[in-house]
N, CA and C atoms as a LAMMPS dump frame, in Angstrom:
ITEM: TIMESTEP
0
ITEM: NUMBER OF ATOMS
240
ITEM: BOX BOUNDS ff ff ff
-5.0000000000000000e+02 5.0000000000000000e+02
-5.0000000000000000e+02 5.0000000000000000e+02
-5.0000000000000000e+02 5.0000000000000000e+02
ITEM: ATOMS id mol type element x y z
1 1 1 N -411.197 144.141 254.399
2 1 2 C -411.497 144.311 252.998
3 1 3 C -412.838 145.008 252.891
4 2 1 N -412.895 146.131 252.19
5 2 2 C -414.149 146.88 252.078
6 2 3 C -415.179 146.124 251.248
7 3 1 N -416.408 146.284 251.601
8 3 2 C -417.498 145.64 250.869
9 3 3 C -418.423 146.722 250.345
10 4 1 N -419.002 146.477 249.224
11 4 2 C -419.943 147.449 248.68
12 4 3 C -421.24 147.407 249.48
13 5 1 N -422.011 148.462 249.357
14 5 2 C -423.283 148.532 250.08
15 5 3 C -424.224 147.421 249.656
16 6 1 N -424.055 146.918 248.449
17 6 2 C -424.931 145.854 247.963
18 6 3 C -424.741 144.556 248.737
19 7 1 N -423.555 144.311 249.284
20 7 2 C -423.303 143.048 249.963
21 7 3 C -423.559 143.126 251.463
22 8 1 N -423.936 144.271 251.949
23 8 2 C -424.197 144.415 253.382
24 8 3 C -425.666 144.13 253.682
25 9 1 N -425.893 143.697 254.915
26 9 2 C -427.254 143.417 255.358
27 9 3 C -427.568 144.285 256.562
28 10 1 N -428.783 144.715 256.645
29 10 2 C -429.221 145.493 257.799
30 10 3 C -429.661 144.516 258.892
31 11 1 N -429.156 144.739 260.106
32 11 2 C -429.584 143.943 261.256
33 11 3 C -430.007 144.889 262.364
34 12 1 N -430.653 144.364 263.344
35 12 2 C -431.072 145.154 264.49
36 12 3 C -430.435 144.56 265.738
37 13 1 N -429.849 145.431 266.557
38 13 2 C -429.266 144.973 267.817
39 13 3 C -429.775 145.86 268.942
40 14 1 N -429.723 145.334 270.14
41 14 2 C -430.091 146.095 271.318
42 14 3 C -428.853 146.195 272.202
43 15 1 N -428.476 147.419 272.558
44 15 2 C -427.31 147.644 273.417
45 15 3 C -427.709 148.559 274.561
46 16 1 N -426.897 148.552 275.593
47 16 2 C -427.184 149.427 276.728
48 16 3 C -426.859 150.868 276.335
49 17 1 N -427.56 151.823 276.93
50 17 2 C -427.363 153.235 276.559
51 17 3 C -425.906 153.704 276.669
52 18 1 N -425.187 153.243 277.677
53 18 2 C -423.805 153.675 277.862
54 18 3 C -422.942 153.284 276.652
55 19 1 N -423.16 152.102 276.103
56 19 2 C -422.404 151.662 274.931
57 19 3 C -422.774 152.523 273.731
58 20 1 N -424.04 152.865 273.607
59 20 2 C -424.471 153.735 272.517
60 20 3 C -423.794 155.092 272.611
61 21 1 N -423.722 155.652 273.797
62 21 2 C -423.055 156.947 273.99
63 21 3 C -421.588 156.841 273.602
64 22 1 N -420.956 155.759 274.011
65 22 2 C -419.547 155.555 273.663
66 22 3 C -419.376 155.445 272.147
67 23 1 N -420.271 154.716 271.498
68 23 2 C -420.214 154.6 270.037
69 23 3 C -420.393 155.964 269.36
70 24 1 N -421.333 156.755 269.866
71 24 2 C -421.559 158.075 269.29
72 24 3 C -420.326 158.958 269.439
73 25 1 N -419.68 158.92 270.602
74 25 2 C -418.461 159.714 270.82
75 25 3 C -417.333 159.254 269.903
76 26 1 N -417.165 157.935 269.785
77 26 2 C -416.12 157.404 268.907
78 26 3 C -416.422 157.752 267.459
79 27 1 N -417.684 157.716 267.082
80 27 2 C -418.083 158.036 265.723
81 27 3 C -417.741 159.492 265.391
82 28 1 N -418.051 160.39 266.308
83 28 2 C -417.727 161.807 266.094
84 28 3 C -416.219 162.031 266.034
85 29 1 N -415.497 161.343 266.919
86 29 2 C -414.041 161.516 266.993
87 29 3 C -413.343 160.958 265.753
88 30 1 N -413.779 159.807 265.271
89 30 2 C -413.092 159.126 264.169
90 30 3 C -413.687 159.417 262.801
91 31 1 N -414.935 159.853 262.775
92 31 2 C -415.613 160.069 261.502
93 31 3 C -416.202 158.792 260.92
94 32 1 N -416.06 157.684 261.623
95 32 2 C -416.628 156.404 261.179
96 32 3 C -418.057 156.274 261.716
97 33 1 N -418.897 155.619 260.968
98 33 2 C -420.271 155.414 261.426
99 33 3 C -420.281 154.43 262.602
100 34 1 N -421.369 154.474 263.364
101 34 2 C -421.504 153.507 264.462
102 34 3 C -421.526 152.089 263.915
103 35 1 N -422.163 151.894 262.767
104 35 2 C -422.196 150.567 262.15
105 35 3 C -420.786 150.097 261.824
106 36 1 N -419.967 150.984 261.257
107 36 2 C -418.592 150.612 260.905
108 36 3 C -417.784 150.277 262.156
109 37 1 N -417.991 151.03 263.218
110 37 2 C -417.267 150.763 264.467
111 37 3 C -417.634 149.382 265.027
112 38 1 N -418.928 149.076 265.025
113 38 2 C -419.372 147.776 265.533
114 38 3 C -418.87 146.659 264.619
115 39 1 N -418.965 146.864 263.309
116 39 2 C -418.503 145.853 262.36
117 39 3 C -417.01 145.584 262.536
118 40 1 N -416.219 146.637 262.663
119 40 2 C -414.77 146.464 262.844
120 40 3 C -414.435 145.787 264.162
121 41 1 N -415.16 146.145 265.227
122 41 2 C -414.925 145.515 266.521
123 41 3 C -415.26 144.026 266.462
124 42 1 N -416.347 143.692 265.81
125 42 2 C -416.747 142.289 265.674
126 42 3 C -415.735 141.528 264.821
127 43 1 N -415.289 142.157 263.732
128 43 2 C -414.293 141.525 262.863
129 43 3 C -413.002 141.253 263.638
130 44 1 N -412.549 142.232 264.429
131 44 2 C -411.346 142.044 265.244
132 44 3 C -411.527 140.908 266.244
133 45 1 N -412.689 140.875 266.887
134 45 2 C -412.977 139.81 267.848
135 45 3 C -412.936 138.442 267.179
136 46 1 N -413.584 138.329 266.017
137 46 2 C -413.637 137.042 265.319
138 46 3 C -412.255 136.602 264.83
139 47 1 N -411.44 137.55 264.387
140 47 2 C -410.081 137.209 263.957
141 47 3 C -409.252 136.698 265.136
142 48 1 N -409.387 137.349 266.302
143 48 2 C -408.666 136.893 267.497
144 48 3 C -409.16 135.518 267.926
145 49 1 N -410.473 135.302 267.832
146 49 2 C -411.033 133.999 268.194
147 49 3 C -410.525 132.919 267.258
148 50 1 N -410.453 133.223 265.961
149 50 2 C -409.938 132.277 264.985
150 50 3 C -408.479 131.932 265.291
151 51 1 N -407.691 132.947 265.645
152 51 2 C -406.289 132.711 265.996
153 51 3 C -406.176 131.831 267.24
154 52 1 N -407.001 132.108 268.232
155 52 2 C -407.006 131.303 269.458
156 52 3 C -407.399 129.861 269.152
157 53 1 N -408.444 129.683 268.347
158 53 2 C -408.891 128.339 267.978
159 53 3 C -407.812 127.594 267.198
160 54 1 N -407.138 128.285 266.293
161 54 2 C -406.08 127.649 265.499
162 54 3 C -404.932 127.19 266.408
163 55 1 N -404.574 128.013 267.387
164 55 2 C -403.509 127.631 268.323
165 55 3 C -403.927 126.421 269.15
166 56 1 N -405.182 126.384 269.567
167 56 2 C -405.689 125.244 270.331
168 56 3 C -405.655 123.979 269.485
169 57 1 N -406.109 124.074 268.247
170 57 2 C -406.104 122.909 267.357
171 57 3 C -404.673 122.435 267.066
172 58 1 N -403.752 123.364 266.954
173 58 2 C -402.363 123.001 266.653
174 58 3 C -401.723 122.211 267.797
175 59 1 N -402.253 122.373 269
176 59 2 C -401.701 121.674 270.168
177 59 3 C -402.269 120.269 270.341
178 60 1 N -403.315 119.928 269.597
179 60 2 C -403.945 118.615 269.747
180 60 3 C -402.987 117.501 269.349
181 61 1 N -403.045 116.439 270.093
182 61 2 C -402.248 115.249 269.79
183 61 3 C -403.222 114.098 269.581
184 62 1 N -402.978 113.317 268.56
185 62 2 C -403.863 112.217 268.224
186 62 3 C -403.172 110.9 268.568
187 63 1 N -403.279 110.515 269.831
188 63 2 C -402.634 109.295 270.311
189 63 3 C -403.492 108.058 270.073
190 64 1 N -404.725 108.256 269.661
191 64 2 C -405.632 107.123 269.519
192 64 3 C -405.786 106.664 268.069
193 65 1 N -404.938 107.16 267.168
194 65 2 C -405.033 106.742 265.774
195 65 3 C -404.468 105.335 265.595
196 66 1 N -405.018 104.578 264.674
197 66 2 C -404.523 103.22 264.429
198 66 3 C -403.098 103.235 263.859
199 67 1 N -402.38 102.148 264.097
200 67 2 C -401.056 101.974 263.507
201 67 3 C -401.22 101.667 262.023
202 68 1 N -400.113 101.637 261.288
203 68 2 C -400.184 101.303 259.861
204 68 3 C -400.781 99.91 259.649
205 69 1 N -400.38 98.957 260.484
206 69 2 C -400.918 97.593 260.359
207 69 3 C -402.421 97.562 260.617
208 70 1 N -402.846 98.325 261.637
209 70 2 C -404.277 98.369 261.941
210 70 3 C -405.061 99.021 260.793
211 71 1 N -404.491 100.056 260.161
212 71 2 C -405.137 100.683 259.014
213 71 3 C -405.284 99.685 257.872
214 72 1 N -404.241 98.896 257.657
215 72 2 C -404.301 97.889 256.601
216 72 3 C -405.45 96.92 256.844
217 73 1 N -405.591 96.496 258.089
218 73 2 C -406.668 95.577 258.444
219 73 3 C -408.03 96.233 258.225
220 74 1 N -408.154 97.475 258.661
221 74 2 C -409.421 98.19 258.517
222 74 3 C -409.757 98.346 257.04
223 75 1 N -408.775 98.745 256.236
224 75 2 C -409.014 98.939 254.814
225 75 3 C -409.36 97.622 254.13
226 76 1 N -408.704 96.557 254.537
227 76 2 C -409.008 95.238 253.949
228 76 3 C -410.433 94.832 254.237
229 77 1 N -410.883 95.111 255.458
230 77 2 C -412.256 94.767 255.848
231 77 3 C -413.284 95.579 255.065
232 78 1 N -412.966 96.809 254.744
233 78 2 C -413.933 97.647 254.017
234 78 3 C -413.949 97.344 252.528
235 79 1 N -412.902 96.698 252.042
236 79 2 C -412.855 96.307 250.622
237 79 3 C -413.768 95.13 250.327
238 80 1 N -414.166 94.398 251.339
239 80 2 C -414.986 93.206 251.134
240 80 3 C -416.379 93.511 250.7
């Protein structure tokens, strides 16, 4: 989703020269700024990480939860 220039923040990063050269070549080839290339790469990485995390969470099993009777006891104790 595109964002206006007003919602963007300027940051400073340090990268190795080889990565900078690669960014410059990609920028010339695609017409996208180096900032846009880095932003899109980071966005893609974060989306993949979110998907991976969601899959991991979906596999969790909660075998240590109290039974219904135990919940009743716990709730009764907290009502006091």
